All heavy atoms as an XYZ file, in Angstrom:
892
protein
N      23.985     -1.881     26.353
C      22.745     -1.564     25.676
C      22.333     -0.135     26.053
O      22.363      0.233     27.204
C      21.651     -2.560     26.075
C      20.342     -2.244     25.410
S      18.990     -3.297     25.953
C      19.231     -4.664     24.870
N      21.948      0.627     25.073
C      21.561      2.021     25.290
C      20.060      2.106     25.540
O      19.276      1.428     24.885
C      21.941      2.830     24.056
C      21.686      4.298     24.194
C      22.209      5.055     22.997
C      21.954      6.522     23.183
N      22.490      7.322     22.106
N      19.659      2.937     26.472
C      18.241      3.154     26.750
C      17.728      4.316     25.922
O      18.477      5.256     25.622
C      18.031      3.456     28.233
C      18.213      2.253     29.108
C      17.825      2.551     30.545
O      16.953      3.415     30.776
O      18.414      1.906     31.422
N      16.443      4.238     25.590
C      15.835      5.300     24.802
C      14.408      5.491     25.286
O      13.698      4.513     25.514
C      15.846      4.914     23.320
C      15.212      5.945     22.433
S      15.192      5.461     20.706
C      16.915      5.217     20.392
N      13.994      6.713     25.422
C      12.620      7.010     25.791
C      11.850      7.343     24.523
O      12.318      8.108     23.680
C      12.567      8.214     26.765
O      13.366      7.902     27.914
C      11.145      8.500     27.185
N      10.676      6.739     24.431
C       9.828      6.979     23.262
C       8.494      7.537     23.730
O       8.073      7.304     24.856
C       9.594      5.667     22.495
C      10.845      5.072     21.919
S      10.553      3.453     21.162
C       9.344      3.848     19.909
N       7.847      8.248     22.839
C       6.496      8.731     23.087
C       5.585      8.117     22.030
O       6.068      7.646     20.993
C       6.429     10.274     23.060
C       6.857     10.823     21.697
C       7.267     10.881     24.178
C       6.629     12.316     21.529
N       4.274      8.075     22.290
C       3.364      7.516     21.283
C       3.553      8.184     19.919
O       3.732      9.399     19.824
C       1.979      7.824     21.859
C       2.204      7.884     23.334
C       3.573      8.506     23.488
N       3.573      7.361     18.898
C       3.756      7.866     17.541
C       5.183      7.791     17.055
O       5.481      8.199     15.940
N       6.088      7.260     17.884
C       7.476      7.117     17.466
C       7.786      5.659     17.163
O       7.201      4.750     17.748
C       8.432      7.627     18.549
C       8.406      9.113     18.691
C       9.419      9.617     19.701
O       9.778      8.880     20.644
O       9.841     10.771     19.541
N       8.744      5.467     16.277
C       9.197      4.147     15.858
C      10.708      4.127     15.952
O      11.365      5.115     15.605
C       8.770      3.878     14.407
C       9.351      2.652     13.731
C       8.574      1.416     14.158
C       9.295      2.791     12.229
N      11.250      3.016     16.419
C      12.694      2.852     16.454
C      13.050      1.663     15.583
O      12.489      0.575     15.725
C      13.213      2.628     17.891
C      14.698      2.291     17.873
C      12.951      3.855     18.745
N      13.958      1.884     14.655
C      14.479      0.809     13.813
C      15.890      0.504     14.296
O      16.706      1.402     14.459
C      14.502      1.236     12.347
C      13.117      1.468     11.787
C      13.135      1.962     10.362
O      14.015      2.764     10.005
O      12.240      1.552      9.607
N      16.148     -0.787     14.528
C      17.447     -1.220     15.033
C      18.176     -1.958     13.932
O      17.608     -2.839     13.277
C      17.271     -2.131     16.266
C      18.628     -2.573     16.798
C      16.464     -1.420     17.345
N      19.446     -1.602     13.745
C      20.273     -2.259     12.738
C      20.909     -3.528     13.280
O      20.574     -4.000     14.370
N      21.828     -4.075     12.536
C      22.510     -5.308     12.926
C      23.316     -5.116     14.204
O      23.431     -6.017     15.019
C      23.412     -5.801     11.790
C      22.635     -6.276     10.592
C      23.565     -6.744      9.489
C      22.759     -7.150      8.276
N      23.578     -7.554      7.165
N      23.893     -3.971     14.363
C      24.648     -3.643     15.575
C      23.688     -2.930     16.530
O      22.872     -2.126     16.105
C      25.812     -2.706     15.225
C      26.726     -3.216     14.136
C      27.822     -4.104     14.684
O      28.210     -3.907     15.848
O      28.268     -4.992     13.941
N      23.792     -3.222     17.820
C      22.899     -2.588     18.798
C      22.991     -1.069     18.768
O      22.041     -0.378     19.083
C      23.198     -3.089     20.210
C      22.534     -4.380     20.527
C      22.681     -4.742     22.001
O      22.860     -3.840     22.844
O      22.627     -5.937     22.288
N      24.132     -0.544     18.403
C      24.306      0.905     18.404
C      23.698      1.568     17.168
O      23.582      2.775     17.112
C      25.787      1.257     18.519
C      26.605      0.737     17.356
C      28.068      1.005     17.549
C      28.810      0.419     16.356
N      30.208      0.441     16.495
N      23.315      0.773     16.170
C      22.720      1.316     14.949
C      21.204      1.380     15.106
O      20.523      0.362     15.003
C      23.051      0.439     13.741
C      24.531      0.400     13.434
O      25.229      1.367     13.778
O      24.983     -0.599     12.853
N      20.682      2.545     15.399
C      19.237      2.692     15.508
C      18.821      4.085     15.050
O      19.614      5.023     15.067
C      18.756      2.429     16.936
C      19.318      3.389     17.939
C      18.672      4.582     18.214
C      20.491      3.101     18.612
C      19.192      5.477     19.128
C      21.019      3.992     19.535
C      20.370      5.178     19.795
N      17.576      4.170     14.620
C      17.012      5.443     14.172
C      15.631      5.576     14.802
O      14.806      4.664     14.712
C      16.883      5.481     12.627
C      16.215      6.761     12.183
C      18.238      5.309     11.977
N      15.386      6.695     15.456
C      14.070      6.979     16.017
C      13.410      8.030     15.143
O      14.028      9.015     14.775
C      14.207      7.477     17.452
C      12.863      7.797     18.102
C      12.965      8.025     19.598
C      13.492      9.376     19.941
N      13.339      9.699     21.384
N      12.137      7.780     14.818
C      11.420      8.752     13.999
C       9.934      8.729     14.334
O       9.421      7.757     14.880
C      11.649      8.497     12.513
C      11.198      7.149     12.022
C      11.627      6.925     10.561
N      11.430      5.547     10.182
C      10.426      5.093      9.454
N       9.504      5.927      9.012
N      10.336      3.826      9.152
N       9.256      9.800     13.994
C       7.815      9.891     14.173
C       7.139      9.299     12.943
O       7.564      9.539     11.815
C       7.391     11.361     14.349
O       8.099     11.897     15.467
C       5.908     11.490     14.595
N       6.093      8.500     13.170
C       5.397      7.834     12.074
C       3.895      8.071     12.179
O       3.389      8.476     13.224
C       5.686      6.310     12.065
C       7.150      6.024     11.821
C       5.212      5.656     13.341
N       3.199      7.778     11.099
C       1.746      7.800     11.082
C       1.267      6.502     11.727
O       1.371      5.427     11.142
C       1.237      7.914      9.640
C      -0.266      7.844      9.540
O      -0.958      7.997     10.559
O      -0.756      7.623      8.411
N       0.770      6.590     12.933
C       0.382      5.413     13.706
C      -0.681      4.600     12.974
O      -0.663      3.371     13.014
C      -0.115      5.838     15.107
C      -0.616      4.641     15.897
C       0.986      6.551     15.857
N      -1.600      5.260     12.284
C      -2.664      4.546     11.576
C      -2.101      3.570     10.553
O      -2.646      2.479     10.369
C      -3.619      5.522     10.888
C      -4.447      6.316     11.886
O      -4.602      5.843     13.039
O      -4.936      7.397     11.520
N      -1.027      3.934      9.902
C      -0.426      3.054      8.902
C       0.105      1.769      9.529
O       0.045      0.708      8.924
C       0.730      3.756      8.186
O       0.245      4.856      7.473
N       0.616      1.874     10.745
C       1.206      0.710     11.407
C       0.190     -0.135     12.162
O       0.437     -1.301     12.452
C       2.334      1.153     12.351
C       3.562      1.546     11.589
C       3.754      2.843     11.136
C       4.531      0.604     11.281
C       4.875      3.194     10.415
C       5.656      0.940     10.555
C       5.818      2.244     10.129
O       6.921      2.581      9.403
N      -0.952      0.431     12.511
C      -1.948     -0.329     13.263
C      -3.177     -0.679     12.435
O      -4.116     -1.289     12.946
C      -2.371      0.459     14.512
O      -2.989      1.679     14.146
N      -3.192     -0.334     11.167
C      -4.360     -0.564     10.312
C      -4.745     -2.034     10.239
O      -5.922     -2.372     10.144
C      -4.104     -0.014      8.911
N      -3.762     -2.938     10.298
C      -4.042     -4.377     10.220
C      -4.974     -4.820     11.344
O      -5.771     -5.738     11.165
C      -2.739     -5.184     10.261
C      -1.981     -5.010     11.539
C      -1.049     -4.059     11.829
C      -2.119     -5.802     12.731
N      -0.593     -4.207     13.111
C      -1.229     -5.270     13.698
C      -2.891     -6.897     13.068
C      -1.105     -5.795     14.972
C      -2.767     -7.427     14.347
C      -1.878     -6.882     15.278
N      -4.909     -4.144     12.489
C      -5.774     -4.500     13.618
C      -7.240     -4.240     13.300
O      -8.129     -4.866     13.879
C      -5.381     -3.707     14.851
C      -4.009     -4.065     15.375
C      -3.593     -3.225     16.550
N      -4.583     -3.229     17.595
C      -4.768     -2.227     18.457
N      -4.017     -1.143     18.365
N      -5.689     -2.305     19.386
N      -7.482     -3.320     12.401
C      -8.843     -2.937     12.046
C      -9.221     -3.404     10.646
O     -10.202     -2.942     10.075
C      -8.994     -1.420     12.180
C      -8.590     -0.941     13.555
C      -7.376     -0.298     13.743
C      -9.390     -1.185     14.666
C      -6.984      0.110     15.011
C      -9.000     -0.784     15.932
C      -7.798     -0.133     16.094
O      -7.412      0.262     17.349
N      -8.399     -4.308     10.091
C      -8.642     -4.876      8.766
C      -8.742     -3.786      7.689
O      -9.647     -3.794      6.872
C      -9.893     -5.759      8.775
C      -9.923     -6.689      7.587
O      -8.889     -7.140      7.109
N     -11.107     -6.973      7.080
N      -7.793     -2.845      7.723
C      -7.785     -1.754      6.752
C      -6.432     -1.677      6.058
O      -5.406     -2.051      6.615
C      -8.065     -0.428      7.454
C      -9.440     -0.366      8.086
C      -9.891      1.052      8.249
C     -11.252      1.144      8.848
N     -12.324      0.780      7.993
N      -6.473     -1.213      4.833
C      -5.264     -0.886      4.089
C      -5.158      0.637      4.073
O      -6.109      1.325      3.695
C      -5.348     -1.412      2.649
C      -5.446     -2.920      2.481
C      -5.707     -3.262      1.015
C      -4.174     -3.591      2.965
N      -4.018      1.145      4.493
C      -3.805      2.584      4.524
C      -2.688      2.912      3.543
O      -1.576      2.404      3.661
C      -3.424      3.065      5.944
C      -3.124      4.553      5.943
C      -4.539      2.740      6.928
N      -3.013      3.751      2.584
C      -2.037      4.194      1.591
C      -1.829      5.693      1.774
O      -2.789      6.453      1.800
C      -2.538      3.925      0.171
C      -2.908      2.494     -0.074
C      -4.235      2.114     -0.236
C      -1.937      1.513     -0.137
C      -4.579      0.794     -0.469
C      -2.269      0.181     -0.369
C      -3.590     -0.175     -0.529
N      -0.591      6.104      1.902
C      -0.272      7.513      2.066
C       0.840      7.863      1.082
O       2.004      7.522      1.300
C       0.178      7.787      3.504
O       0.513      9.137      3.659
N       0.447      8.490     -0.017
C       1.385      8.786     -1.103
C       2.146      7.522     -1.522
O       3.365      7.530     -1.661
C       2.353      9.903     -0.714
C       1.659     11.239     -0.657
O       0.829     11.552     -1.506
N       1.978     12.024      0.334
N       1.391      6.459     -1.701
C       1.943      5.158     -2.072
C       1.971      5.034     -3.589
O       0.946      5.271     -4.237
C       1.068      4.030     -1.482
O       0.967      4.227     -0.070
C       1.650      2.661     -1.780
N       3.102      4.656     -4.169
C       3.136      4.443     -5.621
C       2.162      3.326     -6.022
O       2.041      2.311     -5.323
C       4.581      4.017     -5.897
C       5.362      4.502     -4.717
C       4.418      4.463     -3.553
N       1.466      3.521     -7.124
C       0.509      2.525     -7.611
C       1.194      1.173     -7.789
O       0.602      0.135     -7.511
C      -0.166      3.012     -8.918
C      -0.965      1.907     -9.583
C      -1.048      4.221     -8.630
N       2.440      1.165     -8.192
C       3.199     -0.085     -8.346
C       3.174     -0.897     -7.050
O       2.973     -2.104     -7.068
C       4.642      0.237     -8.748
C       5.632     -0.896     -8.633
C       7.083     -0.475     -8.900
N       7.522      0.650     -8.071
C       7.738      1.890     -8.510
N       7.601      2.194     -9.773
N       8.121      2.846     -7.684
N       3.336     -0.232     -5.902
C       3.323     -0.922     -4.615
C       1.939     -1.487     -4.303
O       1.815     -2.575     -3.723
C       3.761      0.021     -3.496
C       5.226      0.419     -3.601
O       5.959     -0.134     -4.460
O       5.638      1.298     -2.821
N       0.904     -0.769     -4.683
C      -0.463     -1.243     -4.459
C      -0.735     -2.474     -5.317
O      -1.332     -3.457     -4.848
C      -1.479     -0.123     -4.747
C      -1.249      1.039     -3.773
C      -2.910     -0.639     -4.661
C      -1.979      2.300     -4.120
N      -0.284     -2.447     -6.555
C      -0.489     -3.597     -7.438
C       0.291     -4.813     -6.936
O      -0.209     -5.943     -7.000
C      -0.102     -3.242     -8.868
C      -0.882     -2.071     -9.485
C      -0.451     -1.833    -10.925
C      -2.380     -2.265     -9.382
N       1.486     -4.599     -6.399
C       2.250     -5.703     -5.800
C       1.517     -6.272     -4.592
O       1.472     -7.487     -4.398
C       3.651     -5.240     -5.385
C       4.551     -5.000     -6.575
O       4.335     -5.525     -7.663
N       5.563     -4.182     -6.384
N       0.927     -5.410     -3.792
C       0.148     -5.845     -2.639
C      -1.042     -6.694     -3.081
O      -1.339     -7.722     -2.474
C      -0.330     -4.630     -1.848
C      -1.172     -4.923     -0.620
C      -0.793     -3.986      0.507
C      -2.641     -4.790     -0.922
N      -1.712     -6.279     -4.148
C      -2.843     -7.049     -4.679
C      -2.379     -8.435     -5.105
O      -3.020     -9.444     -4.790
C      -3.520     -6.294     -5.842
C      -4.250     -5.061     -5.304
C      -4.474     -7.209     -6.617
C      -4.754     -4.113     -6.379
N      -1.255     -8.505     -5.811
C      -0.732     -9.812     -6.238
C      -0.395    -10.681     -5.029
O      -0.755    -11.860     -4.983
C       0.498     -9.630     -7.125
C       0.168     -9.109     -8.498
C       1.373     -9.036     -9.429
O       2.520     -8.924     -8.942
O       1.151     -9.089    -10.646
N       0.267    -10.100     -4.039
C       0.701    -10.866     -2.870
C      -0.458    -11.306     -1.981
O      -0.462    -12.417     -1.470
C       1.681    -10.045     -2.025
C       3.006     -9.807     -2.722
O       3.303    -10.504     -3.718
O       3.744     -8.899     -2.284
N      -1.439    -10.441     -1.798
C      -2.512    -10.714     -0.833
C      -3.749    -11.368     -1.429
O      -4.494    -12.029     -0.701
C      -2.933     -9.437     -0.117
C      -1.858     -8.920      0.795
O      -0.880     -9.599      1.080
N      -2.018     -7.700      1.265
N      -3.969    -11.177     -2.731
C      -5.198    -11.698     -3.323
C      -4.940    -12.780     -4.368
O      -5.876    -13.394     -4.865
C      -6.024    -10.557     -3.937
C      -6.541     -9.584     -2.903
C      -5.855     -8.426     -2.610
C      -7.715     -9.852     -2.220
C      -6.316     -7.533     -1.657
C      -8.194     -8.966     -1.260
C      -7.493     -7.802     -0.981
N      -3.679    -13.007     -4.732
C      -3.335    -14.113     -5.617
C      -3.581    -13.890     -7.097
O      -3.564    -14.846     -7.870
N      -3.800    -12.667     -7.501
C      -3.984    -12.364     -8.914
C      -2.660    -11.926     -9.533
O      -1.819    -11.352     -8.851
C      -4.977    -11.213     -9.115
C      -6.412    -11.559     -8.871
C      -6.998    -11.358     -7.630
C      -7.192    -12.089     -9.890
C      -8.332    -11.663     -7.407
C      -8.529    -12.399     -9.672
C      -9.089    -12.182     -8.427
O     -10.401    -12.491     -8.219
N      -2.517    -12.163    -10.829
C      -1.448    -11.527    -11.592
C      -2.040    -10.217    -12.104
O      -3.114    -10.205    -12.706
C      -1.026    -12.391    -12.776
C      -0.022    -11.709    -13.676
C       0.192    -12.426    -15.001
O      -0.496    -13.420    -15.274
O       1.044    -11.950    -15.776
N      -1.359     -9.106    -11.846
C      -1.852     -7.807    -12.294
C      -1.097     -7.423    -13.559
O       0.133     -7.397    -13.580
C      -1.676     -6.729    -11.209
C      -2.155     -5.378    -11.732
C      -2.435     -7.115     -9.948
N      -1.854     -7.144    -14.612
C      -1.286     -6.725    -15.892
C      -1.627     -5.252    -16.065
O      -2.791     -4.879    -16.176
C      -1.866     -7.561    -17.062
C      -1.297     -7.085    -18.388
C      -1.608     -9.045    -16.835
N      -0.600     -4.423    -16.084
C      -0.783     -2.980    -16.222
C      -0.301     -2.558    -17.598
O       0.887     -2.670    -17.902
C      -0.002     -2.241    -15.124
C      -0.104     -0.731    -15.110
C      -1.531     -0.281    -14.847
C       0.830     -0.159    -14.061
N      -1.228     -2.085    -18.426
C      -0.870     -1.709    -19.797
C      -0.165     -0.353    -19.882
O       0.662     -0.148    -20.760
C      -2.115     -1.720    -20.692
C      -2.585     -3.099    -21.020
N      -1.986     -3.880    -21.966
C      -3.585     -3.854    -20.492
C      -2.594     -5.051    -22.037
N      -3.566     -5.060    -21.140
N      -0.505      0.574    -18.986
C       0.096      1.908    -19.013
C       1.116      2.009    -17.879
O       0.765      2.290    -16.731
C      -0.990      2.970    -18.861
C      -0.454      4.384    -18.951
O       0.774      4.571    -19.050
O      -1.279      5.319    -18.899
N       2.372      1.784    -18.179
C       3.426      1.752    -17.166
C       3.652      3.110    -16.491
O       4.258      3.172    -15.436
C       4.748      1.252    -17.771
C       4.662     -0.162    -18.325
C       4.330     -1.176    -17.259
C       4.347     -2.569    -17.835
N       3.779     -3.574    -16.976
N       3.153      4.204    -17.098
C       3.311      5.511    -16.461
C       2.509      5.611    -15.162
O       2.797      6.454    -14.322
C       2.903      6.664    -17.400
O       1.508      6.554    -17.700
C       3.723      6.650    -18.676
N       1.527      4.744    -14.995
C       0.730      4.748    -13.768
C       1.509      4.214    -12.574
O       1.174      4.515    -11.426
C      -0.529      3.893    -13.953
C      -1.587      4.457    -14.885
C      -2.657      3.423    -15.170
C      -2.210      5.691    -14.257
N       2.538      3.434    -12.806
C       3.283      2.790    -11.721
C       3.809      3.781    -10.685
O       3.849      3.474     -9.507
C       4.460      1.983    -12.272
C       4.054      0.714    -12.964
C       5.244     -0.104    -13.423
O       6.331      0.473    -13.673
O       5.092     -1.328    -13.517
N       4.213      4.949    -11.120
C       4.827      5.915    -10.208
C       3.842      6.949     -9.660
O       4.224      7.761     -8.819
C       5.989      6.648    -10.904
O       5.492      7.278    -12.092
C       7.109      5.680    -11.248
N       2.614      6.911    -10.116
C       1.613      7.835     -9.576
C       1.375      7.489     -8.112
O       1.440      6.332     -7.708
C       0.318      7.740    -10.366
C       0.484      8.127    -11.821
C      -0.639      9.002    -12.263
C      -0.512      9.303    -13.737
N       0.039     10.590    -13.976
N       1.098      8.507     -7.305
C       0.932      8.312     -5.874
C      -0.542      8.275     -5.505
O      -1.355      9.004     -6.070
C       1.640      9.430     -5.112
C       3.132      9.567     -5.398
C       3.721     10.734     -4.628
C       3.865      8.276     -5.086
N      -0.859      7.420     -4.540
C      -2.244      7.196     -4.143
C      -2.357      7.289     -2.622
O      -1.537      6.725     -1.895
C      -2.687      5.819     -4.621
C      -4.134      5.490     -4.369
C      -5.134      6.101     -5.109
C      -4.502      4.560     -3.410
C      -6.466      5.797     -4.898
C      -5.823      4.248     -3.190
C      -6.809      4.867     -3.931
O      -8.124      4.558     -3.714
N      -3.394      8.004     -2.141
C      -3.658      8.131     -0.716
C      -5.108      7.751     -0.462
O      -6.016      8.299     -1.099
C      -3.398      9.574     -0.235
O      -2.024      9.888     -0.464
C      -3.716      9.740      1.230
N      -5.307      6.790      0.441
C      -6.663      6.306      0.729
C      -6.598      5.305      1.873
O      -5.541      4.747      2.169
C      -7.247      5.629     -0.515
C      -8.680      5.162     -0.328
O      -9.461      5.855      0.346
O      -9.027      4.091     -0.859
N      -7.733      5.065      2.493
C      -7.908      3.972      3.446
C      -9.099      3.166      2.966
O     -10.142      3.731      2.634
C      -8.181      4.508      4.867
O      -7.066      5.299      5.269
C      -8.374      3.377      5.853
N      -8.932      1.852      2.915
C      -9.994      0.984      2.399
C      -9.986     -0.338      3.163
O      -8.936     -0.730      3.689
C      -9.808      0.769      0.873
O     -10.963      0.203      0.318
C      -8.612     -0.083      0.566
N     -11.117     -1.018      3.258
C     -11.127     -2.316      3.939
C     -10.160     -3.295      3.268
O     -10.121     -3.395      2.040
C     -12.572     -2.794      3.796
C     -13.367     -1.551      3.554
C     -12.456     -0.618      2.809
N      -9.396     -4.017      4.068
C      -8.373     -4.924      3.539
C      -8.967     -6.123      2.811
O      -8.290     -6.747      2.007
C      -7.466     -5.406      4.669
N     -10.221     -6.422      3.061
C     -10.834     -7.597      2.442
C     -11.779     -7.250      1.292
O     -12.538     -8.097      0.843
C     -11.580     -8.416      3.496
C     -12.671     -7.621      4.203
O     -12.802     -6.403      3.939
O     -13.390     -8.218      5.023
N     -11.702     -6.022      0.801
C     -12.610     -5.609     -0.270
C     -11.814     -5.158     -1.495
O     -11.666     -3.963     -1.751
C     -13.541     -4.497      0.230
C     -14.716     -4.284     -0.690
O     -14.661     -4.598     -1.883
N     -15.794     -3.754     -0.147
N     -11.317     -6.134     -2.247
C     -10.532     -5.844     -3.447
C     -11.353     -5.081     -4.474
O     -10.841     -4.160     -5.118
C      -9.992     -7.148     -4.051
C      -9.218     -7.016     -5.358
C      -8.005     -6.110     -5.192
C      -8.810     -8.393     -5.866
N     -12.612     -5.435     -4.635
C     -13.455     -4.752     -5.621
C     -13.549     -3.249     -5.327
O     -13.497     -2.436     -6.249
C     -14.857     -5.367     -5.661
C     -14.863     -6.763     -6.254
O     -13.937     -7.095     -7.029
O     -15.794     -7.529     -5.935
N     -13.670     -2.894     -4.059
C     -13.756     -1.480     -3.701
C     -12.437     -0.763     -4.008
O     -12.439      0.337     -4.566
C     -14.110     -1.318     -2.216
C     -14.220      0.116     -1.707
C     -15.278      0.898     -2.481
C     -14.518      0.115     -0.216
N     -11.324     -1.382     -3.664
C     -10.020     -0.788     -3.954
C      -9.841     -0.578     -5.453
O      -9.442      0.502     -5.898
C      -8.892     -1.659     -3.402
C      -7.468     -1.222     -3.733
C      -7.188      0.195     -3.246
C      -6.463     -2.210     -3.160
N     -10.157     -1.585     -6.254
C     -10.032     -1.460     -7.711
C     -10.972     -0.396     -8.258
O     -10.606      0.350     -9.170
C     -10.297     -2.808     -8.380
C      -9.252     -3.891     -8.136
C      -9.727     -5.224     -8.693
C      -7.911     -3.498     -8.726
N     -12.167     -0.306     -7.705
C     -13.129      0.714     -8.138
C     -12.599      2.115     -7.849
O     -12.678      3.014     -8.692
C     -14.455      0.490     -7.423
O     -15.372      1.494     -7.756
N     -12.031      2.300     -6.663
C     -11.471      3.606     -6.312
C     -10.300      3.972     -7.226
O     -10.213      5.101     -7.712
C     -11.008      3.610     -4.853
C     -12.137      3.569     -3.849
C     -11.542      3.519     -2.448
C     -12.571      3.548     -1.367
N     -11.950      3.570     -0.017
N      -9.413      3.013     -7.453
C      -8.281      3.276     -8.354
C      -8.767      3.632     -9.752
O      -8.224      4.530    -10.401
C      -7.349      2.066     -8.413
C      -6.473      1.810     -7.193
C      -5.800      0.448     -7.298
C      -5.446      2.905     -7.024
N      -9.797      2.927    -10.224
C     -10.291      3.179    -11.583
C     -10.912      4.569    -11.698
O     -10.771      5.226    -12.732
C     -11.282      2.103    -12.017
O     -12.490      2.205    -11.305
N     -11.560      5.030    -10.647
C     -12.157      6.369    -10.668
C     -11.066      7.446    -10.619
O     -11.071      8.392    -11.409
C     -13.146      6.548     -9.501
C     -14.378      5.668     -9.732
C     -13.535      8.007     -9.324
C     -15.279      5.528     -8.526
N     -10.121      7.286     -9.702
C      -9.077      8.300     -9.514
C      -8.219      8.446    -10.764
O      -7.875      9.558    -11.171
C      -8.200      7.956     -8.289
C      -6.962      8.832     -8.222
C      -9.012      8.071     -7.006
N      -7.875      7.322    -11.410
C      -6.944      7.361    -12.543
C      -7.608      7.091    -13.891
O      -6.919      6.910    -14.886
C      -5.782      6.382    -12.302
C      -4.970      6.767    -11.099
C      -4.975      5.981     -9.955
C      -4.219      7.935    -11.088
C      -4.239      6.345     -8.840
C      -3.488      8.315     -9.975
C      -3.506      7.513     -8.860
O      -2.785      7.884     -7.753
N      -8.946      7.078    -13.926
C      -9.697      6.878    -15.165
C      -9.255      5.595    -15.883
O      -8.772      5.624    -17.020
C      -9.553      8.100    -16.077
C     -10.605      8.121    -17.165
O     -11.707      7.602    -16.985
N     -10.266      8.715    -18.294
N      -9.436      4.469    -15.177
C      -8.964      3.189    -15.675
C     -10.108      2.253    -16.016
O     -11.196      2.339    -15.456
C      -8.099      2.501    -14.606
C      -6.900      3.280    -14.100
C      -6.284      2.558    -12.913
C      -5.890      3.472    -15.211
N      -9.819      1.316    -16.902
C     -10.703      0.194    -17.171
C     -10.044     -1.016    -16.511
O      -8.899     -1.357    -16.815
C     -10.851     -0.045    -18.679
C     -11.701     -1.253    -19.007
C     -11.753     -1.498    -20.496
C     -12.493     -2.809    -20.750
N     -12.285     -3.265    -22.110
N     -10.778     -1.654    -15.596
C     -10.255     -2.803    -14.867
C     -11.086     -4.029    -15.242
O     -12.302     -4.027    -15.099
C     -10.313     -2.568    -13.344
C      -9.809     -3.793    -12.595
C      -9.521     -1.337    -12.958
N     -10.404     -5.061    -15.735
C     -11.055     -6.320    -16.096
C     -10.461     -7.420    -15.234
O      -9.242     -7.560    -15.152
C     -10.819     -6.645    -17.583
O     -11.217     -5.515    -18.367
C     -11.590     -7.868    -18.013
N     -11.335     -8.200    -14.593
C     -10.872     -9.276    -13.724
C     -11.265    -10.621    -14.317
O     -12.410    -10.831    -14.705
C     -11.504     -9.137    -12.323
O     -11.206     -7.837    -11.806
C     -10.966    -10.189    -11.376
N     -10.290    -11.521    -14.412
C     -10.547    -12.908    -14.809
C     -10.261    -13.783    -13.584
O      -9.984    -13.270    -12.499
C      -9.651    -13.337    -15.991
O      -8.297    -13.418    -15.542
C      -9.754    -12.367    -17.152
N     -10.290    -15.081    -13.748
C     -10.014    -15.981    -12.624
C      -8.597    -15.809    -12.083
O      -8.363    -16.010    -10.888
C     -10.216    -17.441    -13.034
C     -11.688    -17.780    -13.226
O     -12.539    -17.045    -12.688
O     -11.977    -18.776    -13.895
N      -7.658    -15.458    -12.942
C      -6.256    -15.412    -12.532
C      -5.593    -14.048    -12.687
O      -4.510    -13.834    -12.158
C      -5.450    -16.442    -13.331
C      -5.905    -17.862    -13.088
C      -5.188    -18.869    -13.966
O      -4.335    -18.459    -14.780
O      -5.482    -20.058    -13.835
N      -6.222    -13.137    -13.434
C      -5.576    -11.860    -13.737
C      -6.502    -10.676    -13.464
O      -7.720    -10.797    -13.532
C      -5.183    -11.776    -15.213
C      -4.056    -12.654    -15.626
C      -3.681    -12.384    -17.081
O      -4.514    -12.069    -17.922
N      -2.388    -12.516    -17.387
N      -5.858     -9.559    -13.183
C      -6.527     -8.267    -13.181
C      -5.813     -7.446    -14.241
O      -4.604     -7.211    -14.151
C      -6.436     -7.582    -11.808
C      -7.170     -8.424    -10.764
C      -7.012     -6.176    -11.874
C      -7.000     -7.933     -9.347
N      -6.562     -7.041    -15.249
C      -5.997     -6.286    -16.374
C      -6.420     -4.835    -16.211
O      -7.606     -4.531    -16.122
C      -6.466     -6.863    -17.711
C      -6.065     -8.337    -17.805
C      -5.908     -6.057    -18.879
C      -6.850     -9.144    -18.787
N      -5.422     -3.954    -16.176
C      -5.677     -2.535    -15.946
C      -5.157     -1.743    -17.140
O      -3.992     -1.861    -17.518
C      -4.991     -2.061    -14.653
C      -5.515     -2.870    -13.468
C      -5.187     -0.571    -14.456
C      -4.804     -2.597    -12.168
N      -6.054     -0.942    -17.718
C      -5.669     -0.099    -18.847
C      -6.353      1.251    -18.742
O      -7.399      1.378    -18.111
C      -5.981     -0.790    -20.180
C      -7.349     -1.404    -20.266
C      -7.475     -2.399    -21.404
O      -6.805     -2.238    -22.437
O      -8.256     -3.332    -21.253
N      -5.754      2.262    -19.311
C      -6.321      3.601    -19.309
C      -7.536      3.642    -20.216
O      -7.573      3.003    -21.264
C      -5.287      4.619    -19.805
O      -4.220      4.699    -18.912
N      -8.523      4.429    -19.812
C      -9.721      4.607    -20.646
C      -9.448      5.554    -21.797
O     -10.132      5.543    -22.790
C     -10.885      5.142    -19.818
C     -11.520      4.111    -18.929
C     -12.712      4.707    -18.229
C     -13.370      3.705    -17.304
N     -14.503      4.294    -16.585
N      -8.442      6.405    -21.666
C      -8.126      7.405    -22.712
C      -7.483      6.775    -23.900
O      -6.672      5.982    -23.930
C      -7.225      8.497    -22.149
C      -7.917      9.241    -21.024
O      -9.138      9.252    -20.918
N      -7.138      9.866    -20.177
């Protein structure tokens, strides 16, 4: 087994073989945000945010403008406040967001 010295802010990913590892510097806030009940997005594709909403809040997200999927979003928001997250997304990307019991429908205002 190989020893490695790390400093705060570093992450080591280990592969299937013990010798396969990568050390890199990371944004610590992104990895510890769960401790503070926050969602941290740093140049995150909107598609990933919508998947997170489906997985964590149980809604089916219907996105009418597929060009939004690859747009990048940076923000920190409370993890338990879906309405605030949707409001921020709607302001940044000029969206109309409609929520039903089972779906969140997102469409461009333009």
